[in-house]
C-alpha positions as CSV (number, residue, x, y, z in Angstrom):
1,M,0.7,26.4,12.7
2,P,1.3,25.7,16.3
3,C,1.8,21.8,16.7
4,P,-0.2,20.3,19.5
5,A,1.6,17.7,22.2
6,A,0.5,14.1,22.0
7,R,1.3,11.5,24.2
8,A,4.5,9.3,23.9
9,A,3.6,5.7,25.0
10,G,6.7,3.5,26.0
11,R,10.2,3.1,25.4
12,D,12.2,4.5,22.0
13,G,11.0,3.0,18.9
14,E,7.9,1.1,20.2
15,S,5.3,1.1,23.0
16,P,6.1,-2.0,25.9
17,A,6.5,-4.8,23.7
18,V,3.7,-7.5,24.2
19,G,4.3,-11.1,23.4
20,E,7.7,-10.1,22.1
21,E,10.2,-12.7,21.4
22,G,12.3,-13.1,24.8
23,S,9.3,-11.1,26.6
24,S,7.6,-12.8,29.5
25,T,4.2,-10.8,28.7
26,P,1.6,-12.9,27.6
27,P,1.1,-13.1,23.9
28,N,-1.7,-10.3,22.3
29,S,-2.4,-8.6,25.7
30,F,-3.1,-5.0,24.7
31,V,-2.1,-1.5,26.6
32,T,-6.0,0.1,26.8
33,E,-7.4,3.0,28.1
34,A,-10.5,4.3,30.1
35,S,-13.1,4.8,28.2
36,Q,-13.7,8.6,28.4
37,Q,-12.4,11.0,26.6
38,Y,-8.9,12.8,27.0
39,A,-7.4,15.6,25.8
40,V,-4.1,16.8,23.9
41,L,-3.2,19.8,24.6
42,K,-0.8,22.3,24.0
43,N,1.4,23.4,27.1
44,S,-0.8,25.6,28.8
45,V,-4.3,25.9,28.6
46,C,-6.9,27.0,31.4
47,A,-8.2,24.2,33.0
48,H,-11.9,25.2,32.6
49,L,-11.6,24.3,28.7
50,F,-11.6,20.7,29.5
51,P,-14.3,18.4,29.9
52,R,-14.3,15.9,32.8
53,A,-12.2,12.8,31.9
54,N,-10.2,11.0,34.7
55,Q,-7.1,10.5,32.4
56,I,-6.5,14.6,32.8
57,L,-4.4,15.7,35.6
58,L,-3.1,19.2,36.4
59,S,-0.1,20.1,37.9
60,S,1.0,23.1,39.2
61,G,4.4,24.9,37.4
62,L,6.0,28.2,38.6
63,E,3.9,30.2,36.1
64,T,1.3,28.1,34.6
65,V,-1.3,25.1,35.3
66,V,-0.2,22.5,33.0
67,P,-2.7,19.5,31.8
68,H,-1.1,16.1,31.0
69,L,-2.5,12.6,30.9
70,Q,-2.5,9.8,33.5
71,E,-0.3,6.8,32.6
72,P,-2.8,4.2,31.0
73,Q,-3.6,1.2,32.9
74,N,-2.2,-2.3,31.3
75,L,-5.4,-4.6,31.4
76,D,-3.3,-8.2,30.3
77,D,-6.5,-10.1,31.3
78,S,-9.4,-7.9,29.6
79,S,-10.7,-9.5,26.5
80,P,-8.9,-8.3,23.3
81,T,-12.6,-7.6,21.5
82,S,-12.8,-4.6,24.4
83,Q,-9.0,-3.3,23.5
84,F,-10.4,-2.9,20.0
85,S,-13.2,-0.6,20.6
86,L,-12.6,2.9,21.4
87,V,-12.3,5.1,18.5
88,Y,-11.6,8.7,19.4
89,W,-12.3,12.2,17.4
90,P,-11.8,15.3,17.2
91,H,-13.9,17.1,19.6
92,Q,-15.5,19.5,17.3
93,C,-16.5,16.4,15.1
94,E,-20.2,15.0,14.8
95,V,-20.9,11.7,14.9
96,I,-23.8,9.8,13.8
97,R,-24.6,6.7,16.2
98,D,-25.2,4.3,13.0
99,R,-22.7,1.9,12.4
100,I,-21.6,1.9,8.8
101,E,-20.8,-2.1,7.4
102,H,-20.3,-3.4,4.3
103,I,-20.3,-7.0,2.8
104,D,-17.2,-7.7,0.7
105,W,-18.7,-8.9,-3.3
106,I,-16.2,-9.2,-6.0
107,P,-18.0,-8.8,-9.6
108,T,-17.7,-12.1,-11.6
109,I,-16.2,-10.0,-15.0
110,P,-13.8,-7.3,-14.3
111,E,-15.7,-3.5,-14.8
112,P,-14.7,-1.6,-17.7
113,L,-13.5,1.9,-17.7
114,Y,-15.9,4.4,-18.8
115,T,-15.5,5.4,-22.4
116,P,-16.3,9.0,-23.3
117,T,-18.7,10.1,-25.8
118,G,-17.7,13.6,-26.5
119,L,-21.5,14.4,-25.7
120,E,-20.6,14.8,-22.0
121,M,-22.3,17.9,-20.1
122,M,-20.2,20.1,-18.2
123,P,-22.6,21.9,-15.5
124,T,-21.6,25.1,-14.3
125,Y,-21.2,25.8,-10.5
126,Q,-24.2,27.0,-9.0
127,T,-24.1,29.7,-5.8
128,P,-26.1,29.0,-2.7
129,D,-28.7,31.6,-3.6
130,K,-29.8,30.0,-6.9
131,G,-30.4,26.5,-5.2
132,T,-31.4,25.2,-1.8
133,V,-28.5,23.7,0.9
134,I,-29.9,20.2,1.6
135,Y,-26.8,19.1,3.7
136,L,-24.3,21.2,5.3
137,G,-21.6,19.5,7.6
138,E,-19.7,20.8,10.2
139,E,-17.2,23.4,10.0
140,A,-14.4,22.0,9.2
141,N,-12.2,24.6,9.7
142,K,-13.0,26.5,12.3
143,N,-10.4,26.0,15.0
144,S,-6.9,26.3,13.9
145,C,-5.1,23.1,15.2
146,F,-6.3,20.1,17.0
147,M,-7.4,20.8,20.5
148,Y,-8.7,17.6,22.2
149,S,-10.6,14.5,21.4
150,R,-13.5,12.4,22.0
151,V,-14.6,8.8,22.0
152,R,-17.3,9.0,19.0
153,G,-17.2,12.7,19.0
154,L,-21.0,14.2,19.3
155,C,-23.9,12.4,18.3
156,P,-26.2,14.9,16.3
157,L,-29.2,13.9,15.1
158,K,-29.7,13.3,10.9
159,Q,-30.0,16.5,9.2
160,I,-32.9,16.7,7.0
161,L,-33.2,20.5,5.9
162,H,-36.3,19.7,3.5
163,Q,-39.7,19.2,4.3
164,K,-41.0,15.7,4.8
165,G,-42.9,13.7,2.4
166,D,-41.1,15.6,-0.7
167,N,-38.5,13.4,-3.0
168,T,-35.3,15.4,-1.9
169,L,-32.4,12.9,-1.3
170,I,-31.4,13.0,1.9
171,F,-27.2,12.8,2.5
172,E,-24.9,12.0,5.4
173,A,-21.2,11.3,5.7
174,R,-21.0,12.4,9.4
175,F,-19.4,8.4,10.2
176,E,-16.1,6.8,10.1
177,S,-13.9,7.8,7.0
178,G,-17.0,9.8,5.6
179,N,-16.1,12.9,3.7
180,L,-18.7,15.6,2.4
181,Q,-19.2,19.5,3.5
182,K,-22.1,20.9,1.4
183,V,-25.0,19.5,-0.8
184,I,-26.7,22.1,-2.7
185,K,-30.0,20.8,-4.8
186,V,-29.9,22.1,-8.4
187,N,-33.3,20.6,-9.4
188,E,-35.4,17.6,-8.8
189,F,-32.7,15.2,-9.7
190,E,-29.3,17.5,-9.8
191,Y,-27.4,18.0,-7.0
192,Q,-24.0,20.1,-6.7
193,L,-21.6,18.4,-3.7
194,T,-18.8,20.2,-2.1
195,L,-16.0,17.9,-0.5
196,R,-14.5,18.8,3.3
197,T,-10.8,19.7,2.8
198,D,-8.6,17.6,5.1
199,L,-9.1,18.7,8.8
200,Y,-7.1,22.1,9.8
201,T,-6.1,22.9,6.2
202,S,-7.6,24.6,3.4
203,R,-6.5,21.8,0.8
204,H,-7.0,18.3,-0.3
205,T,-10.0,17.3,-1.6
206,Q,-9.9,14.2,-3.7
207,W,-11.5,11.6,-1.0
208,Y,-15.4,11.3,-1.1
209,Y,-17.7,8.4,1.0
210,F,-21.2,9.5,1.9
211,Q,-24.5,8.1,2.3
212,V,-27.7,8.5,-0.1
213,S,-31.3,8.0,1.1
214,N,-34.9,8.8,-0.1
215,M,-34.4,8.0,-3.7
216,Q,-36.3,7.0,-6.5
217,A,-35.3,4.2,-8.6
218,G,-35.2,4.4,-12.4
219,M,-34.8,8.2,-12.5
220,P,-31.9,9.9,-13.9
221,Y,-29.6,11.6,-11.2
222,R,-26.9,14.1,-11.7
223,F,-24.3,14.5,-9.0
224,T,-21.6,16.9,-9.8
225,I,-18.6,17.3,-7.0
226,V,-17.1,21.3,-7.3
227,N,-13.9,21.4,-5.5
228,F,-11.4,19.4,-7.0
229,T,-7.8,20.7,-6.7
230,N,-6.0,18.3,-9.1
231,R,-5.7,18.9,-12.6
232,N,-5.0,15.9,-13.8
233,S,-7.3,12.9,-12.6
234,L,-7.7,9.5,-13.7
235,Y,-11.2,10.3,-13.8
236,K,-10.2,11.8,-17.5
237,R,-9.1,8.2,-18.3
238,G,-12.3,6.1,-17.6
239,L,-12.3,5.8,-13.5
240,R,-15.9,5.3,-12.5
241,P,-17.3,6.2,-9.0
242,L,-18.2,3.1,-6.6
243,L,-21.8,2.4,-5.3
244,Y,-23.3,0.3,-2.9
245,S,-27.0,-0.4,-2.3
246,E,-27.9,-1.9,0.9
247,A,-31.0,-3.5,-0.3
248,D,-28.8,-5.4,-2.9
249,A,-26.2,-6.1,-0.3
250,K,-29.2,-7.5,1.7
251,E,-31.3,-9.2,-0.9
252,H,-28.6,-10.4,-3.6
253,K,-25.4,-10.6,-1.7
254,V,-24.0,-7.4,-3.7
255,G,-21.7,-5.0,-2.5
256,W,-19.4,-2.1,-4.3
257,R,-19.8,-1.8,-7.6
258,R,-18.4,0.6,-10.5
259,T,-21.5,3.3,-11.7
260,G,-22.2,6.3,-13.7
261,S,-22.3,7.7,-17.2
262,E,-21.8,11.1,-19.0
263,I,-18.6,11.0,-16.5
264,K,-16.7,14.5,-17.1
265,Y,-13.7,15.9,-15.4
266,Y,-13.0,19.6,-16.2
267,K,-11.9,22.9,-15.2
268,N,-15.2,24.8,-13.9
269,N,-16.0,28.6,-13.4
270,V,-14.9,29.0,-9.8
271,G,-11.9,30.5,-8.4
272,Q,-10.7,31.6,-5.1
273,D,-7.6,33.0,-3.7
274,G,-5.6,32.7,-7.3
275,R,-6.5,28.9,-7.2
276,Q,-8.5,26.9,-10.0
277,Y,-10.8,24.2,-9.2
278,F,-11.6,21.3,-11.0
279,S,-15.2,19.9,-11.3
280,L,-16.6,16.0,-11.9
281,T,-20.0,15.4,-12.9
282,W,-21.6,11.7,-13.5
283,T,-25.2,10.6,-14.0
284,F,-26.6,7.3,-12.5
285,Q,-30.0,5.5,-11.7
286,F,-30.6,4.1,-8.2
287,P,-31.6,0.1,-8.3
288,H,-34.0,0.5,-5.6
289,D,-37.0,3.0,-4.3
290,L,-36.2,4.3,-0.8
291,D,-32.8,2.4,-0.3
292,T,-29.8,3.4,1.6
293,C,-26.7,3.9,-0.6
294,Y,-23.5,5.4,-0.6
295,F,-21.2,6.8,-3.0
296,A,-17.0,6.3,-2.7
297,H,-13.7,7.2,-4.6
298,C,-12.6,3.7,-3.6
299,Y,-13.6,0.7,-1.8
300,P,-13.5,1.8,2.2
301,Y,-11.4,0.4,4.7
302,T,-11.9,2.0,8.4
303,Y,-9.9,2.1,11.1
304,S,-12.5,0.0,12.9
305,N,-12.1,-2.7,9.9
306,L,-8.5,-3.0,11.0
307,Q,-9.2,-3.6,14.6
308,E,-11.6,-6.1,13.7
309,Y,-9.2,-7.8,11.8
310,L,-6.7,-7.7,14.5
311,V,-9.5,-9.4,16.5
312,A,-10.1,-12.1,14.6
313,I,-5.9,-12.7,14.4
314,S,-6.0,-12.1,18.5
315,K,-8.7,-15.4,18.6
316,D,-7.2,-17.4,16.4
317,A,-5.0,-20.1,18.0
318,V,-3.1,-21.0,15.5
319,K,-1.9,-17.4,13.9
320,S,-1.5,-16.2,17.5
321,T,1.4,-18.3,18.0
322,F,3.9,-16.7,15.2
323,C,1.7,-13.1,15.1
324,K,2.4,-10.8,18.0
325,I,0.4,-7.3,18.5
326,H,1.7,-4.7,19.8
327,I,1.1,-1.0,20.3
328,L,3.3,0.9,18.5
329,C,2.1,4.2,19.8
330,H,-0.4,6.4,20.1
331,S,-1.7,9.0,17.7
332,L,-2.6,12.7,18.7
333,A,-6.5,11.6,19.1
334,G,-5.1,9.1,21.2
335,N,-5.9,5.8,19.0
336,I,-3.7,3.2,18.6
337,V,-1.1,2.3,16.0
338,Y,-0.3,-1.0,15.6
339,V,2.4,-2.8,14.9
340,L,2.2,-6.7,13.6
341,T,5.5,-8.9,14.4
342,I,5.1,-11.9,12.5
343,T,8.0,-14.6,12.5
344,N,7.5,-18.6,13.0
345,P,8.6,-19.7,16.9
346,L,12.3,-20.3,16.9
347,K,13.2,-24.1,17.0
348,S,17.2,-23.4,17.8
349,D,19.1,-20.4,18.3
350,K,19.6,-19.2,14.9
351,G,17.2,-16.6,15.6
352,T,19.1,-13.7,14.7
353,E,19.9,-14.7,11.3
354,R,16.6,-14.2,10.2
355,K,16.7,-11.0,8.4
356,A,13.9,-8.8,8.4
357,V,11.0,-7.3,6.1
358,I,9.2,-4.0,7.4
359,L,5.9,-2.9,5.4
360,T,4.0,0.0,6.1
361,A,0.8,1.3,4.7
362,R,-2.2,4.1,4.9
363,V,-0.1,7.0,5.8
364,H,-2.5,8.9,3.7
365,P,-5.8,8.1,4.5
366,G,-7.4,9.0,1.3
367,E,-5.3,6.1,-0.4
368,T,-8.0,3.1,0.8
369,N,-6.3,0.5,-1.7
370,S,-3.4,0.1,0.3
371,S,-5.2,-1.2,2.8
372,W,-6.3,-3.7,0.8
373,I,-2.9,-4.9,-0.8
374,M,-2.1,-5.0,2.8
375,K,-4.9,-7.1,3.9
376,G,-4.0,-9.4,1.0
377,F,-0.5,-9.5,2.2
378,L,-1.5,-10.2,6.0
379,D,-3.8,-13.0,4.5
380,Y,-1.1,-14.8,2.9
381,I,1.8,-14.5,5.1
382,L,-0.5,-15.9,8.2
383,G,-1.7,-18.7,6.1
384,D,-1.2,-22.2,6.3
385,S,0.8,-23.0,2.9
386,G,4.1,-24.0,2.4
387,T,5.0,-20.5,0.7
388,A,3.9,-18.5,3.8
389,Q,5.5,-20.9,6.3
390,L,9.0,-20.9,4.4
391,L,9.1,-17.2,4.7
392,R,7.7,-16.9,8.4
393,D,11.1,-19.3,9.0
394,N,13.4,-17.4,7.2
395,F,12.3,-13.6,8.0
396,V,10.9,-11.4,10.9
397,F,8.2,-9.5,9.2
398,K,7.4,-6.0,10.8
399,V,4.0,-4.4,9.7
400,V,2.6,-1.2,10.4
401,P,-0.8,-1.6,8.7
402,M,-2.0,2.1,9.1
403,L,-0.1,5.0,9.9
404,N,-2.5,7.8,10.0
405,P,-5.3,6.6,11.8
406,D,-6.5,9.8,12.9
407,G,-6.7,11.0,9.4
408,V,-8.7,7.5,8.4
409,I,-11.1,8.1,10.8
410,V,-12.1,11.8,10.1
411,G,-12.3,10.8,6.2
412,N,-9.0,13.2,5.2
413,H,-7.3,12.5,2.0
414,R,-3.6,13.1,2.8
415,C,-3.1,14.1,6.3
416,S,-2.9,14.0,9.7
417,L,-4.2,15.9,12.3
418,T,-1.8,18.6,12.4
419,G,-2.8,19.2,8.7
420,Q,0.4,17.9,7.8
421,D,1.4,15.2,5.4
422,L,3.1,12.5,7.2
423,N,5.0,11.0,4.3
424,R,7.1,14.1,4.1
425,K,7.9,14.3,8.0
426,Y,10.6,10.8,8.4
427,R,13.2,13.5,8.7
428,S,11.6,15.4,11.4
429,Y,12.0,15.0,15.5
430,G,8.6,15.7,16.4
431,K,8.0,13.1,18.4
432,K,4.5,14.8,19.8
433,C,3.6,16.2,16.6
434,Y,4.1,13.0,14.3
435,P,4.0,10.0,16.8
436,S,3.4,7.4,14.5
437,I,6.3,8.6,12.1
438,W,8.9,8.9,15.0
439,Y,8.3,5.6,16.9
440,T,8.3,3.9,12.9
441,R,11.6,5.3,12.6
442,N,12.7,4.7,16.0
443,M,11.5,1.0,16.0
444,I,13.6,0.3,12.5
445,K,16.5,1.7,14.1
446,R,16.0,-0.7,16.6
447,V,15.5,-3.7,14.4
448,M,18.7,-2.6,12.6
449,G,20.8,-3.2,15.6
450,E,19.8,-6.7,16.0
451,R,19.4,-8.3,12.8
452,D,19.8,-6.7,8.8
453,I,17.0,-5.7,7.3
454,F,16.1,-7.2,3.7
455,L,13.5,-5.0,2.4
456,Y,11.1,-1.9,3.3
457,C,8.1,-1.0,1.6
458,D,5.6,1.7,2.2
459,I,2.1,0.7,0.2
460,H,0.2,3.7,-1.3
461,G,-2.3,4.6,-3.7
462,H,-2.2,6.6,-6.7
463,N,-4.7,9.2,-8.4
464,R,-3.0,10.0,-11.4
465,K,-1.5,6.8,-13.2
466,Q,-2.7,3.5,-13.8
467,N,-1.0,0.1,-13.2
468,V,1.0,-1.2,-10.1
469,F,4.4,0.2,-9.7
470,M,7.1,0.8,-7.7
471,Y,9.7,3.6,-6.6
472,G,13.0,2.9,-5.7
473,C,16.4,4.5,-4.7
474,E,19.9,3.7,-6.4
475,R,22.9,5.7,-6.2
476,K,24.7,7.2,-9.8
477,Q,27.4,4.3,-8.7
478,Q,25.2,1.4,-8.1
479,A,26.5,-1.6,-5.9
480,K,27.6,-3.9,-8.3
481,G,26.2,-7.1,-6.4
482,P,22.4,-7.8,-7.4
483,Y,21.6,-8.8,-4.2
484,V,21.6,-5.0,-3.5
485,H,20.2,-3.5,-6.9
486,P,16.9,-1.9,-6.2
487,R,15.5,-3.0,-9.8
488,V,15.5,-6.9,-9.5
489,F,12.3,-7.0,-6.7
490,P,10.4,-4.7,-8.8
491,L,11.2,-6.9,-11.9
492,L,10.4,-10.2,-10.3
493,L,7.3,-8.8,-8.8
494,S,6.2,-7.5,-12.6
495,K,7.1,-11.0,-13.9
496,S,4.7,-12.6,-10.9
497,C,1.6,-10.0,-11.9
498,P,2.4,-9.3,-15.6
499,D,-1.3,-7.9,-16.2
500,K,-1.1,-5.3,-12.9
501,F,2.3,-4.5,-12.1
502,S,4.6,-2.4,-14.8
503,F,8.3,-2.3,-14.2
504,T,8.3,0.3,-17.3
505,D,6.6,2.5,-14.8
506,C,8.9,1.9,-11.7
507,R,10.8,5.0,-10.9
508,F,14.3,4.8,-9.1
509,R,15.9,8.6,-9.1
510,V,15.8,10.3,-5.8
511,R,14.2,14.0,-6.2
512,K,14.9,16.6,-3.8
513,N,11.1,17.0,-3.0
514,K,10.8,13.3,-1.9
515,E,13.6,13.3,0.5
516,G,11.5,13.2,3.6
517,T,9.5,10.0,2.9
518,G,9.9,7.3,4.2
519,R,11.3,5.2,1.3
520,V,14.5,7.6,0.8
521,V,14.7,8.3,4.6
522,M,15.2,4.2,5.0
523,W,17.3,4.2,2.0
524,K,19.5,6.3,3.6
525,M,19.8,4.7,7.0
526,G,21.3,2.0,5.1
527,I,18.4,-0.4,3.6
528,N,19.1,-0.8,-0.1
529,N,16.1,-2.6,-1.0
530,S,13.8,0.7,-0.2
531,Y,10.3,1.0,-2.2
532,T,7.2,2.5,-2.1
533,L,4.5,0.6,-3.9
534,E,2.0,2.4,-5.7
535,A,-1.1,1.2,-6.6
536,S,-3.9,3.0,-9.2
537,I,-6.9,4.0,-7.8
538,C,-8.3,3.0,-11.4
539,G,-7.0,-0.2,-13.0
540,S,-4.7,-1.4,-15.2
541,K,-3.5,-1.0,-19.2
542,L,-2.1,-4.1,-19.2
543,G,-2.4,-7.7,-20.9
544,C,-6.2,-9.1,-20.3
545,R,-6.6,-6.3,-18.0
546,Q,-6.4,-3.5,-20.2
547,S,-9.1,-0.8,-19.3
548,T,-10.7,-2.7,-16.4
549,H,-10.9,-1.2,-12.8
550,F,-9.3,-3.1,-10.0
551,N,-11.8,-4.8,-7.4
552,M,-11.0,-5.5,-4.0
553,K,-9.6,-9.3,-4.9
554,D,-6.9,-7.7,-7.2
555,L,-5.8,-5.5,-4.7
556,E,-5.3,-8.5,-2.0
557,S,-3.9,-10.5,-4.9
558,I,-1.0,-7.7,-5.3
559,G,0.2,-8.3,-1.6
560,Q,0.1,-12.5,-2.5
561,H,2.1,-11.6,-5.2
562,F,4.7,-9.6,-3.2
563,C,5.0,-12.7,-1.4
564,D,5.9,-14.8,-4.2
565,A,8.4,-12.3,-5.6
566,L,10.1,-12.3,-2.2
567,L,10.4,-15.7,-2.0
568,N,11.9,-15.8,-5.6
569,Y,14.1,-13.1,-4.6
570,C,15.6,-13.9,-1.5
571,V,15.2,-17.9,-0.6
572,H,18.6,-19.7,-1.3
573,N,19.3,-22.9,0.2
574,K,22.0,-24.7,-0.7
575,E,21.0,-27.8,1.3
576,T,18.0,-28.6,-1.0
577,Q,17.6,-28.4,-4.6
578,G,13.3,-27.9,-4.4
579,I,10.8,-24.6,-3.6
580,E,7.5,-24.3,-4.1
581,T,6.0,-21.5,-5.5
582,Q,2.5,-20.3,-6.6
583,H,1.7,-24.5,-5.8
584,K,4.0,-25.6,-8.1
585,I,7.3,-27.4,-7.6
586,F,10.0,-26.3,-9.5
587,Q,13.8,-27.8,-10.2
588,V,16.3,-25.2,-9.3
589,P,19.4,-25.6,-11.7
590,D,22.4,-26.5,-10.7
591,P,24.2,-23.4,-9.8
592,L,27.4,-24.6,-11.8
593,K,25.3,-24.6,-15.2
594,K,25.3,-21.1,-16.2
595,E,22.6,-19.5,-18.5
596,K,23.1,-16.7,-20.6
597,L,21.5,-13.5,-21.6
598,P,23.1,-10.4,-23.6
599,V,23.5,-7.1,-21.6
600,A,21.9,-4.9,-23.7
601,A,18.7,-7.1,-23.7
602,S,15.0,-5.1,-23.1
603,A,13.2,-5.6,-20.1
604,K,10.5,-7.7,-22.6
605,Q,13.4,-10.1,-23.4
606,V,14.7,-10.4,-19.8
607,G,11.5,-11.0,-18.6
608,E,10.9,-14.2,-20.8
609,D,14.2,-15.5,-19.7
610,F,13.6,-14.6,-16.2
611,S,10.3,-16.8,-16.8
612,S,9.9,-19.9,-14.2
613,E,9.6,-21.8,-17.7
614,N,13.2,-20.6,-18.7
615,L,14.4,-21.6,-15.2
616,I,14.4,-25.4,-15.5
617,H,15.9,-25.3,-19.0
618,D,18.5,-28.1,-18.7
619,V,22.2,-27.1,-20.4
620,K,21.2,-28.4,-23.6
621,G,18.4,-25.8,-24.3
622,N,15.6,-28.5,-23.6
623,H,12.5,-27.7,-21.7
624,E,12.0,-30.0,-18.6
625,K,8.5,-30.5,-17.0
626,P,8.3,-29.1,-13.7
627,S,9.5,-31.4,-11.2
628,I,10.9,-32.3,-7.6
629,S,14.7,-33.5,-7.6
630,Q,15.8,-36.6,-6.6
631,K,18.1,-35.7,-4.2
632,A,15.8,-33.8,-2.3
633,G,13.0,-36.1,-2.2
634,K,10.0,-33.7,-0.8
635,S,8.8,-30.3,-1.4
636,V,11.0,-27.5,1.0
637,C,7.3,-26.8,2.4
638,H,7.8,-29.9,4.2
639,G,11.2,-30.4,5.0
640,M,13.1,-27.4,4.0
641,I,15.8,-26.4,6.5
642,P,16.1,-23.0,7.3
643,S,18.9,-20.9,5.7
644,T,21.7,-20.0,6.9
645,R,23.1,-16.6,7.1
646,E,25.5,-17.1,4.2
647,N,23.0,-18.5,2.5
648,F,20.8,-15.5,2.8
649,R,23.5,-13.0,1.7
650,S,24.0,-14.7,-1.2
651,S,21.8,-13.5,-4.3
652,S,19.1,-15.0,-6.0
653,F,21.0,-13.9,-9.3
654,N,24.8,-14.0,-9.5
655,L,25.7,-11.5,-12.3
656,I,29.3,-12.1,-13.3
657,S,31.0,-11.3,-16.6
658,Q,33.2,-13.8,-17.8
659,T,34.5,-12.4,-20.8
660,M,36.2,-9.2,-22.0
661,K,35.2,-7.5,-25.0
662,K,34.4,-4.1,-26.7
663,H,30.9,-2.6,-26.0
664,N,30.2,0.5,-27.5
665,G,33.8,1.3,-28.0
666,K,34.4,0.5,-24.0
667,S,36.7,-2.0,-22.8
668,V,35.2,-4.4,-20.2
669,S,37.6,-6.3,-17.9
670,K,37.1,-9.9,-17.2
671,S,36.9,-9.4,-13.2
672,A,34.1,-6.5,-13.2
673,E,30.8,-7.5,-12.2
674,K,28.4,-6.1,-14.5
675,T,24.5,-5.4,-13.9
676,F,22.1,-5.8,-17.0
677,Q,21.3,-2.7,-18.6
678,Y,17.5,-3.4,-18.5
679,L,17.9,-2.9,-14.8
680,K,18.4,0.8,-15.4
681,G,15.1,1.1,-16.1
682,P,13.0,2.9,-19.2
683,D,15.4,5.9,-20.3
684,R,14.0,8.4,-23.0
685,S,17.0,8.9,-24.4
686,T,17.9,5.3,-24.9
687,K,14.4,4.3,-25.8
688,S,14.8,4.3,-29.6
689,N,18.2,2.5,-29.0
690,S,16.4,-0.5,-26.8
691,K,14.5,-0.7,-29.4
692,K,17.1,-1.5,-32.1
693,E,18.5,-4.1,-29.8
694,E,15.5,-5.9,-29.4
695,R,14.9,-6.5,-33.2
696,K,18.3,-7.6,-33.7
697,M,18.2,-9.9,-30.7
698,K,14.9,-11.3,-32.1
699,E,17.1,-11.7,-35.5
700,R,19.8,-13.4,-33.7
701,L,18.0,-15.8,-31.3
702,P,16.5,-18.9,-33.1
703,S,12.8,-19.0,-33.3
704,K,10.7,-21.3,-31.1
705,S,10.0,-23.9,-33.5
706,T,13.5,-23.9,-34.7
707,K,16.2,-26.4,-33.2
708,P,19.3,-25.2,-32.5
709,K,22.3,-26.7,-34.8
710,K,24.4,-27.6,-31.9
711,T,23.8,-28.9,-28.8
712,R,25.0,-26.6,-26.0
713,T,27.2,-28.3,-23.0
714,A,27.8,-27.4,-19.7
715,S,31.6,-26.4,-19.9
716,P,31.9,-23.2,-19.6
717,E,35.2,-23.0,-21.9
718,A,32.6,-24.2,-24.6
719,E,29.9,-21.5,-23.7
720,A,32.9,-18.9,-24.1
721,G,33.7,-19.9,-27.4
722,K,30.5,-19.8,-28.8
723,I,29.8,-16.1,-28.0
724,K,32.5,-14.8,-29.6
725,S,30.6,-13.9,-32.7
726,C,28.8,-11.5,-30.7
727,Q,30.8,-8.5,-31.1
728,A,28.9,-6.0,-30.3
729,Q,27.3,-7.6,-27.1
730,E,28.2,-9.0,-23.8
731,T,26.8,-12.1,-22.4
732,P,27.3,-12.2,-18.2
733,Q,26.2,-15.3,-16.8
734,F,23.7,-15.4,-14.3
735,S,22.5,-18.4,-11.5
736,V,19.5,-19.1,-9.6
737,P,19.1,-20.9,-6.6
């Protein structure tokens, strides 16, 4: 497919920096554009095809007349709100004038997954001649590729394809992030829905978001979506659609909630071009007569929501001092791709010693939960807690909250306006076709030239698995130092939120079909801690949250736990002995006092030894109450000295083999550093062995009620002597800051 040309704004890596460190430009000033539409076109198109727009210039070449874009004006003195007001749509998209807004609401108790009864119906596909077409969106793919954009697009009248006075439902999806292509009325209370594929493709139907009105309360309606393409779906595991009632929001302050009974996801009788389709059907009742309701696959988070959030930051006198908002680039349609630089102002000349952390989200438009996780992260890191201040003191955060604004605006599930998956284009040099990816990669290269990058994470949503988990990268011969071991950070995150994050679901294999993803490309560029964070669209299978849906607060909490895990992993200050984590002050053990842990321990056993409680055991094995070290005198959030570069190179865990033993018939050198076997993650071939080892460990370890026969000492020689009886295991030592 021919790829359209797109404007490239600014220098390599980022658009002209606004309020960046060392820049004389006033903070949070934004490059804006005139309010007319502008074109993004192929190199040679006739001039009469363009609408009038003062941004389009025509330059005469030797053979053709080539349109190009006028450089945008820099309006530094304009108000922040005006800079975020423009949303550009492909020219053929119809957009209603109504502004769609929703309130945030958290249910008092977690909403359970749907439990199948075995009596669910499977309606067959109805051809249009057997029903009445009551809604038909614009032809999604009447153009082979994106041509040019408009502000807000066309503004049609509301579609009413039935006679006034009847009770036929009225559907609408021509608003930001909406997706619905066609609706057929089967009978009075049953409707067949078809989703719109991603623009300029014939694939990717998963995300839906539409409006319904003219309903009757208390009547059993049935909706059936008939053109899903994924064989496996979380709707088979109890996922329920989301419903939003404007009447409930206004009267009771109730927002998005789960709905649906008789939910069934199944293969239907539709087939086209050798492709099999699947249906999702559910029944429900509307809560109010003549209400306006919305249905969605997941909690919507639009480009306008992001802009409103950034406006609030720019207007905050405190946050704007350590959070600078820049323009990374412009998308194909002309929408701004923002990048945030978050770090506390320098108090000395040690700014280059701060490592960088890179976070990106929403490369796939339909994975809206990634934006809620990003919001939770930003809320936390921009807050005034001691942990947030400490992280800002020691890191420079580069955050791209929405990589694919065009796809988000038009309601795509996976692709940009090129019809391509941007998370497979990180190796591409198509600056004009994939501007957000090209500029993100170039920005990261520039940051790597200025400072070390400690961690890269791209946030996603997952439509086939439950829980929250990570994908990482590791070599067959992994580096010995735990600082660069890719399994440590996911493990710590699983301990920070054990009822949502599953370490056993994490994977670290680099597959060939993933080599174009951000995770793999950044890893090959030299970022050892390079991850994809995946959050289920559905919910959790763990702990007290088993068989429940994630809500917006749950998703935001993942971003907050991310910060806690980052602090637990990275912050190491030799000059102080106290750190604040989750509003509790824990005494940090002396680095010379080593704790013992068997190499063959399972992840469950290791989690117990890595818990905050075990980190404050003294060398006698007695549990101490959390307290502040007397030497430190006060919490680190009040007087901690920023860590030095040498301190940052230290690991949160120092895994060192001290003895020489036979392990599985192999000799292990004294000087060889080893990492824990549990860090190798779940391995099907060794699953039974790990369970046997776990049972052996439980037999060897004393129970909680049994006191040790001998008192431990801090002497390394004594510790080495005590483990001689364990012939089948090696017990490396580790220290925490």
